[in-house]
C-alpha positions, 0 to 999 in steps of 0.5 A: 074289414081286415084281410091277411093275404086275401083271407078275411080275419076275425073282426077286430075289437071296437076300437082295435086298430090303431093305424100310424103313418110314420115318416122316414127321413133322409140321412141329412134330417137334423137341427140347425144351430138355430134349432131349425129342422131340415131334411126330406121325407123319403116315404111314409111307412104304416104300422098298425096295432091290432087287437081282437075281442075274445076269440075261439081257438080256431080263429086264433089259429087262423091269425097265428097262421098268418103272423108266422109268415115272413110277410103279410099282405094286409088289406085295410081302410087307410084313414088318410084317403078313406079307401081300401088299400093293401100293403105288405107287413111283417109282424112283431111278437103277438100276444095270446092272453089265455081266458079259459080252456073250457069247451064253448068258452071264447079261449082267448081274451086280448089277442093282439099284434103290432104290424110294421110296413115292409 
């Protein structure tokens, strides 16, 4: 289940969500003269790569309306806790590969975006 601003989004592709937990290190993070890494993790931020299966123009317009916002509240399953969480993200540049403009055919194939936690 994937929601943007509490609205259910079309189901992503079977292996269409990749979640990364990015460590944000303190300014003093570095390697010592002996090669040992020192520093402090100040927070963990999520990035998500989302890909959808073939979609209709209506579904793509629904997704696109949220990706044009300054930020999106995203509800998703956290792999670290196996519980649903809500985090705020902004979107990188989405892609909309056109498959067909024939009526009744799924219009877009492989729509995708990377979301970065604020």
